[in-house]
C-alpha positions as CSV (number, residue, x, y, z in Angstrom):
1,M,93.8,95.4,68.7
2,Q,94.2,96.8,72.2
3,I,91.2,97.0,74.5
4,L,91.3,98.8,77.8
5,L,89.2,96.8,80.3
6,L,87.7,98.3,83.4
7,A,85.7,97.1,86.4
8,D,84.9,97.7,90.1
9,S,87.6,100.2,91.0
10,E,88.8,103.6,89.6
11,S,92.5,103.7,89.1
12,N,94.3,106.6,90.6
13,Y,97.0,106.1,88.0
14,I,94.5,106.8,85.2
15,W,92.4,109.4,86.9
16,D,95.0,111.5,88.7
17,H,98.1,110.9,86.6
18,F,96.8,110.1,83.1
19,D,99.7,109.2,80.8
20,H,98.7,109.6,77.1
21,E,101.7,107.6,76.0
22,R,100.6,104.6,78.0
23,F,97.2,104.5,76.3
24,K,98.1,105.8,72.8
25,D,97.5,102.4,71.1
26,I,94.1,101.7,72.7
27,D,91.4,101.0,70.1
28,L,88.4,100.4,72.4
29,V,87.5,100.7,76.1
30,I,85.1,98.2,77.8
31,S,83.7,98.7,81.3
32,C,82.3,95.7,83.1
33,G,80.4,97.8,85.7
34,D,80.6,99.3,89.2
35,I,82.6,102.2,87.8
36,K,81.8,105.9,88.6
37,S,80.0,107.6,85.7
38,E,82.4,110.5,86.0
39,Y,85.4,108.2,85.6
40,L,84.1,106.7,82.4
41,S,83.3,110.2,81.0
42,F,86.9,111.2,81.8
43,I,88.3,108.2,80.0
44,A,86.1,108.9,77.0
45,T,87.5,112.4,76.9
46,M,91.1,111.4,77.3
47,I,91.1,108.4,75.0
48,A,89.5,109.2,71.8
49,V,88.0,105.8,71.1
50,P,84.5,104.2,71.7
51,V,83.7,103.3,75.3
52,F,81.3,100.5,75.8
53,Y,79.8,99.5,79.1
54,V,77.4,97.2,81.0
55,H,76.0,97.9,84.4
56,G,77.3,96.6,87.7
57,N,75.0,96.0,90.6
58,H,76.0,99.3,92.2
59,D,75.5,101.5,89.1
60,T,72.1,102.7,90.0
61,N,73.2,106.4,89.5
62,Y,73.6,105.7,85.8
63,E,69.9,106.2,85.4
64,E,70.1,109.9,86.2
65,N,73.8,110.4,85.4
66,P,74.9,108.2,82.5
67,P,78.6,108.4,81.5
68,G,79.0,111.0,78.8
69,G,80.5,110.0,75.5
70,C,80.0,106.3,76.3
71,D,77.6,103.6,74.9
72,S,75.7,101.1,76.9
73,I,75.8,97.6,75.3
74,E,73.2,96.1,77.7
75,D,71.3,93.4,75.9
76,K,73.0,94.3,72.6
77,L,75.3,92.7,70.1
78,V,77.6,95.3,68.5
79,E,80.4,94.9,66.0
80,Y,83.6,96.9,66.2
81,K,86.6,96.5,63.9
82,G,85.7,92.9,63.2
83,L,84.8,91.9,66.7
84,R,81.2,90.9,67.7
85,I,80.6,92.0,71.3
86,L,77.6,90.9,73.4
87,G,76.7,92.8,76.6
88,L,74.8,91.3,79.6
89,G,75.4,93.3,82.8
90,G,74.2,92.9,86.3
91,S,74.6,90.4,89.1
92,R,72.6,87.7,90.7
93,K,69.7,88.9,92.8
94,Y,70.7,89.0,96.4
95,N,68.5,91.7,98.1
96,N,65.6,94.0,97.6
97,H,66.1,97.6,96.6
98,P,64.5,99.9,99.2
99,E,62.6,101.9,96.5
100,T,61.5,99.2,94.1
101,S,60.4,95.6,94.3
102,V,62.9,94.7,91.5
103,P,66.5,95.5,92.4
104,P,68.2,97.5,89.7
105,Y,70.8,95.4,87.8
106,Q,70.1,92.3,89.8
107,Y,68.6,89.2,88.1
108,T,67.4,85.8,88.9
109,E,68.6,82.9,86.8
110,K,65.2,82.9,85.1
111,Q,65.4,86.6,84.3
112,M,68.9,86.2,82.8
113,R,67.9,83.2,80.7
114,R,65.0,85.4,79.4
115,R,67.4,88.2,78.5
116,I,69.6,85.7,76.5
117,R,66.5,84.2,74.7
118,K,65.6,87.7,73.5
119,L,69.0,87.9,71.8
120,K,68.4,84.7,69.7
121,L,67.7,86.5,66.4
122,K,70.7,88.8,66.8
123,L,73.0,85.9,67.5
124,L,71.7,84.1,64.4
125,Y,72.1,87.2,62.3
126,H,75.7,87.8,63.5
127,K,76.6,84.1,63.5
128,G,77.5,84.2,67.2
129,F,79.9,86.6,69.0
130,D,83.6,86.9,69.9
131,I,83.4,88.7,73.3
132,L,80.9,88.3,76.1
133,V,80.9,91.4,78.4
134,T,79.2,90.9,81.8
135,H,79.5,92.1,85.3
136,S,78.9,88.8,87.0
137,P,81.1,85.8,86.2
138,A,79.8,82.5,84.9
139,R,78.8,79.9,87.4
140,G,81.8,77.8,88.6
141,I,84.4,79.9,86.8
142,S,86.1,82.4,89.1
143,D,82.8,83.1,90.9
144,G,82.1,83.1,94.6
145,D,79.9,81.0,97.0
146,D,77.7,83.8,98.5
147,A,74.4,84.9,97.1
148,C,75.8,88.1,95.7
149,H,78.9,86.7,94.0
150,T,77.6,83.4,92.6
151,G,77.9,83.4,88.8
152,F,75.1,82.9,86.3
153,E,74.6,79.3,85.1
154,A,72.7,80.9,82.2
155,F,76.0,82.0,80.7
156,L,77.4,78.4,80.4
157,P,75.2,77.1,77.6
158,L,75.5,80.4,75.8
159,I,79.3,80.1,75.9
160,E,79.3,76.4,75.1
161,K,77.2,77.0,72.0
162,H,78.9,80.0,70.5
163,K,82.5,79.5,71.9
164,P,83.5,83.1,72.1
165,K,87.2,83.9,72.3
166,Y,86.7,85.9,75.5
167,M,84.4,86.5,78.4
168,I,85.2,89.7,80.3
169,H,83.6,90.3,83.7
170,G,84.0,92.2,86.9
171,H,82.3,91.9,90.3
172,M,84.9,89.5,91.8
173,H,87.8,92.0,92.5
174,L,90.2,89.1,91.6
175,K,88.8,87.5,94.8
176,F,90.7,90.2,96.7
177,G,94.0,89.2,95.1
178,Q,93.6,85.4,95.5
179,A,92.4,84.6,92.0
180,P,94.3,84.9,88.6
181,R,93.5,87.6,86.1
182,K,92.8,85.1,83.4
183,V,91.3,81.5,83.3
184,V,91.1,79.4,80.1
185,H,88.2,77.0,79.9
186,N,87.6,75.0,76.7
187,D,87.9,77.5,73.9
188,T,87.2,80.7,75.9
189,T,89.6,82.9,77.9
190,F,87.8,84.4,81.0
191,I,89.2,87.7,82.2
192,D,88.4,89.6,85.5
193,A,88.7,93.2,84.4
194,Y,89.1,94.5,88.0
195,G,90.8,97.9,88.1
196,Y,92.2,98.1,84.6
197,Y,93.8,95.6,82.2
198,I,94.9,96.0,78.6
199,L,93.8,93.1,76.4
200,D,95.9,92.7,73.2
201,I,93.9,90.7,70.6
202,P,95.9,89.4,67.6
203,D,94.8,90.5,64.1
204,S,94.2,86.9,63.3
205,Q,91.3,86.8,65.8
206,L,89.5,89.7,64.0
207,N,86.7,88.9,61.6
208,N,87.8,91.3,58.9
């Protein structure tokens, strides 16, 4: 299975010079946030496969202008072609939104832990998950040191318990070219989806 991963930056190659041949074998598109709604709608039109997304900390316009033809997987566990995919978007809380007391798509550790607890029954029913889709990275794994880019500690016990094959995130922009695209930690491959990246998952990893 080939999955087109997106995060943080719209690719001129895709938007202005779309090549159908390049993406003809894509089975699924996953956005890890901070992507323009119009861009996701364009991709959903040009690549006739499901497009799943979580929110980044800058995706406040999605409330009024959600990407057409795409499905939010926020706080959901969905199955697609043998893959169990869990979505938990947003970043660490780092400021106050001028219009609300609670910043959109920004969460404290306590709030993220609460979101994860609410998924307990779904995780039991599906016997875990294969891919964790987030905007923020996990704490200590390809994250940053500032308030905005510190990863969530709450992801660590979730990953340790269920041992997903992949965690896909955005937010870090590959540390502006200074960090690798992929990091393997224990049984999980962590992927920064910045720009776009095609993930090729062997059939042996699908739960058919």
